[in-house]
Structures are given as structure tokens and as C-alpha cells.
N, C-alpha and C positions, 0 to 999 in steps of 0.2 A: 408733534410738538416742535418740529424743526423751525417753523416761522417764529414761534414764540421765543425760542432760545436765541435765534439770530437777532431778534429785535430787542433783546434784553428785557423781555416781559416777565419771565418766571424764574430767573436765576442770575447769579453772579459767578463769574469764573474765578476760582481761587487758585487753581494750579493748571499748568499747561506744559506740554512737551513740544519740542521743535525738532524736526528731522533735518539734518544738514547733509549736503552733498557737495562734491567738488565743483569748482567753477568750470564751466564748459571751455574747452580749448579747441574742439573740433566744430566748425560751423560751415554749413553749406546753405546758400540762399540764392534765390532767383525771383524775378518779377515776371509774371505771365500776363500778356495783353489779350483782351477779348474785344471784338467789335460788337458782339451780341451779349446782352446781360444775362439772358436765359442760359446761354452756353457757359458763361462764367459761373452761374449757380450750379449747373450740372457738374462742372469740374470740381467745385468746392465740395459738393456732396460726395463725389467719387473718392476724393482724398479723405474726407471725414470717415468714410466707411471702409477704408483700405487697411486700417490698423497700422498706418505709418506714423501717426502721432507727431505731427510737426510742432516745433516749439512756437512757431508763429504761422498763422494762416489767416490773413486779413484780406477780405475782398472789398475794394473801394469802387463805388460807381464812378463814372467819368467826372462828374462834378465834384465829388468828394476828393478824387485824385488830384485835380488841379488846385483845389483849395488847400491841399497838403503839399503843394509844390512837387508832385510826382506826376510826370506826364503832362500832356498839353490839353487834356480835357476831351480828347477824341476817343479814348479807349478806357475800358473798365480794367482795373488792375488787381491781380491776385498776387499778394506778397507772401512768399514761402520762405521759411527759415527752419533748418534742422540743426540741432546742436547736441553735443555730448562731451562729457569729460573723459570718456573711455575709448571711443573709436571713431573712425572716419564716417561721416554721414552722407557722403556723396551718393552711395547706392540708393538711399532713401529718397534723396532729392530727385535722382534720375527717374525713379519709378513714379514719383508725384508728377514730374513733368510729362511723362508718358500719358498719364491719366488726363492731364490738362490738355495735351495735344489731341487726344481722342475726342475732346469736347471743343475742338477748334480754337484752342489757345495757342499763342505764339510767344516765344521769347528768343532773345539773341543767343547764338551758340557760344556762350561764354560762361564759365563757372568761376565763382569767387569763393575762396575758402581761406579765411584768416581770422585771427583772434578778435578783431574789431569789426567783423562783417556787419554786425547789427547796427553799427553807427554810420554806415556808408550807403550810397545809392538810394534807391526808392525806400528801402527799409529804414535807413538812417534819416532821410528827410521826413518820413512819416513819424518816426519816433521824436524827432526834434520839434515838429509842429504840434504833436500831441502834448509834449511837456510845456510848450509855450501857450497852449490854448487858453488857460485861465487869464493870462495877461492880455491876450487879444480880446477876450470877452470883456474884460474891464474897460479896455480902451474903446470898444464899440458902445458900451453902455453910456460912456461919457459923451458919445456922439449921437445919442438917441436911437440906438439899435439894440434890440434884444437878440442875443446870439446864444442859443441853448440847445439842449439835446434831450431825447427820450429814447428808451430802449424797450424791447419786447422780445418775445420768443415765439417761434412758429415751426411746424413740421415741414419737412422738405417738399412734400407734395403740394403744399399751399404757398410755398415761398414766393414765387414770382408774382402771382396775382396779388398776394398780400402786400408785398413791398410796393408794387405799382399803385395799389389802391390807397395805402397809407400816405404815400407821397402826394398823390393827387388830392385827396381829401384834406390833408393838412394845409396844402397851398390854398385851397378854396377857403378853409376856415380862417387862415391868417389874413387873406385878402378881405374877407368879410369884416374883420375887426379893424384893419388899418387902411383899407381901400388902396393898398399898394401890393405889388407883386413881391414874392418872397423866394428865397432859395431853400430847397429841401434836398438834402443829400443823404446817402445811406452807405454805411459800411458794416461789415460783419465783425463782431467782437469775439464771439465764441461759436465753435461748430461742434456738433455731436453727430453720431450715426443716425439719430432720429430727427434732428432738426438743427436750427440755427438761431442766433440772437442778433437780429438787425438793430443797428443803432442809428437813429435818424437825427440829423442836425438841421437847424433852421435859423433863419434870420428874419426879424420882423421889426420894421420901424415903429417907434413909439416915443412920444415926448416924455420927459422925466416925470411929469405930474401923473401920468397914467401908466407908467411902465410896469409897476407891480401888478396893477389890475389886469393889464394886457397879458402878462406872463401867467397869472392864475387862470385867466379865461382860456389861453392856449393850452395850458396843462389839462384843464377840464375837457376841452375838445379832443386832445390827443389821447387821453385816457379812454374816452368813449369810442373813438375811432378804432383803437387797437382791440378793444373788447368786441365791438360790433363786427370786426373782420376776423374774429376767432383767434386773436392772439392773446398774450398775457399782458396785464397792465404794466409789468416791469420784469426785470430779469436779475442781473447780478448785483444791483444796488439794493436788493431786498424791497421792502414796501415803503414804510414811512407815511407821514400824515398827508403829504401832497398827493401821493398815489391813491389815497383812499377816496378822493373827490370823484365821485361817479366812476370809480375804478375798482379797487380791491374789495370794497364792501359788496359790490355786485357779483364778483367772482367767487368770493369765499362762501363755502357751504355753511348754512346756519348751524348744523350739527358741530362742525369744527369750532365755530365761535363759542358754542355752549360748552364744549369740552375744555377748551383753552381758558375760558372765563372761569370755569369751576376750579381748574388747577390754580389759577392766579388768585382766586379768593382764598384758597388754602395757604398759598405760599406768600402772597403779597396782598393782604386784605385792604390795605390803605392805598394801593396803586402808587407806590413810590417808584417802582421800577418802570421808567420810560412810559408813562401813561399816554393813552390816546394814539399809539402808533398802529396797532392792529384793530383795536376796538375801544369804545369809550367806557371809562369807569362809570359806575352807577352814579347818576346825578349830574353827569356832564354830557355835553354834546360835542360833536366833532368841530363845530364852529369855535368852540372855546379854545381848542388846541391850535387851530390855525391862526389865532390872533396873538399867540404867545411870542 
């Protein structure tokens, strides 16, 4: 029932507890450069399976790196950050750098450890650009450019071929819609011992009168691309109505839908709680919710 609870389908949270911890005062970070993207993925996998648990482990392909004002676009960058409120994290960083070096990564022989480390260098530039991204997006929309993103998840053994295929097929799909070349970048938002969560960003020219239609069509295309390449239709942003378009509905087992639907009929027979997010209430179609 995890999906149903996260989407507000079958319940309302009345009480919650929060775990507090001290603010980190020990930080160690470094940016590792890679000439080969497959080597960068290997390094990221090794770190994810090492039980080092970095506070930040972001892999930016070369085009995403320059877009975020980190690097000159010639190298793929792995941004590492370890932090603690209790102890020095440099041994953890040193071990992570050894793993990255084994995968042909390179970084300058310089360590930075200070309270505001996450606000400086490559890590700081990336953080700053990420926070400003909604404002950049709005400015691009006014200039007739759709700038958006979609995310997915895949296992490590399929990661390189998957990312390459999604970028290539997305570029082809956008060119078919706009007859213009587009930029498709990739960065990893989350890493796990079993897999990774690639986050793809794209730009697509579109006049204001067709911009919404173009965005919907790109969403449909990218949903289908991710599924056909054996990824998930989404990751940490849960599902939602736009991910259902030739996406979640095709991945969700029918039995799961029936079980969740039965629970919802008992708890929320009138479909008051967030209707249409995971499945349609009786008597309504998905098109109804997309027009709200």
C-alpha cells in the first residue's frame, strides 16, 4: 500500500514525529573528474556499495556539468561530500577517492574541510544553480523554450546502456516534434547498492500557443522510452497524473490496482482523497483529471 499512502489515496496523516540531529560541523568534499562516462558510473557504483554513505554523491555528465557552471564541459564530474556532527570525515572521503581513482577518476591533491564547504567550489555552484533552476525555467518559457526534467531508476548492470539510449531517443523524439536539435543532460540524484536514479533534463523550442501540447507529448514520449528501456516511469517524485500517461498504468500490476481500489472503496467510497492519481474512480477517465 506504499504508493497509495504516499499519494494520499487511502488516508490522512493525523500525527507524526520528527527525528532531530545536530547540525554537521565536520565536512569533507571533493570533485572527481572522468574522461569516460562508463568509468564514472563504475566509480559511483563502487562508492554506493562501499557502505561509506556520503551525504552527497552526484554524478553530472559533461553537458550537465557546464550547464551548472562546474567545469568546462570536457569532463564528467562526481561531486562527493561527507559530513558529520560528531567526527572528522576525511578518512571516509579518502577511501571514496581511492575507489574513484581505481575507476580512472582524477582530482586535484587538495582537501577542503570547513563549515560552509557545501556552499563553495563545484558543490556550491551546483547547489546554487539547482536552487535557481525554477527561475531559469520561467525565463526560458517566456522566450519560447521548454526546459524540463524527468527521472527514473535502473539497476547498475543496465545503467550505461540505459542512459545512453534514453538520451538518444529523447533527442530524436524532441526533434520530431519541433524539427530542432535539443540538449539532453543527465545527472544522478540518488544512488543505492542495487541501482541508481538518473535525472534527465532537456530543452525544447516551442511557441507559446503549442507549448503545453508539446510538453505533454514529450512527457508521453519519455514515459514510453523509460519503460521500453526497462526503467521505471518515475522515482522520488512518486507517480501523479502526468506519469500515468502511457507510463504507470502499464507498469502497475492489475492485482495491485484491484487490492488498492478495494481498500479505497472501504475507506474513501466517494474518492475525495486525491482522485485520479494512481487509478480512476468509478465513472471517470484519466482524461478527466488531466483537464482539471
